[in-house]
N, C-alpha and C positions, 0 to 999 in steps of 0.2 A: 188413296192416291191424291197427291197435292197438285193443283193446277198452277203452273209457273208462268202463265201468260201475263199475270199482273206484275211480275218481277223483271221483265225485260222490256226494252223500248219497242214501241210498235214500229212495224215496217213503214207505215204511212208517215209517221213522225220523222223517221230517219230519212226518207225520200224528200220530205219537205225541207229538212235541214240541209241536205246535199244540194237541192235546187237553190236555196237561199244563198248558200256559200258560192255556188257557181254564178249567180246573178251579181253578187258583190264583187266578184273578180272580173266580170265582163265590162269592157269599156268600148263604147261605140262612138266614133268621132267622124263627122263629115264636114265638108266645106265646099265652097264654090271658088272657081278660078277667078282671079282678078289680075289686072295690070296695075303696076305702081308707076307713078310719074313724079318727077322731082319738080315741085313748084313751090318755092319758098313763100311767095306772096299769098298763094291760096292756103298754104299751111298756117300762116299767121292769121289769116281771115277766119279760118275754122277754129283755131285755138282760142281766138278772142270771142267766139260765139256769134259771129256776124251772120252765120248761116241759119241761126235759129229764129223762129217767128212765134208770136204769141198764139196759144191754142184758144180758139173761139174768143179772141180779144182779151184773154186773161194774161197779163204780162208776167204773172208768177209761174205760169206753166209754158215752157218753151219747147217747140218741136222742130225737127229738121225740116227745112224748107225744100229739100231735094234739089238744090242748085248745084 
């Protein structure tokens, strides 16, 4: 009598493939509420990078100054 267990995919392998396919199709998005204000002057200021400050005195690395 021949053992056919080697000729068929394992159940564990099939379950892993099903889980991987499910993970690939899942998309989780979240965000935070915010208010938008129209301020053209502030917009230009930010677009020009005026809100950025040097990181630890290094002018090549700029970070948001949180203003």
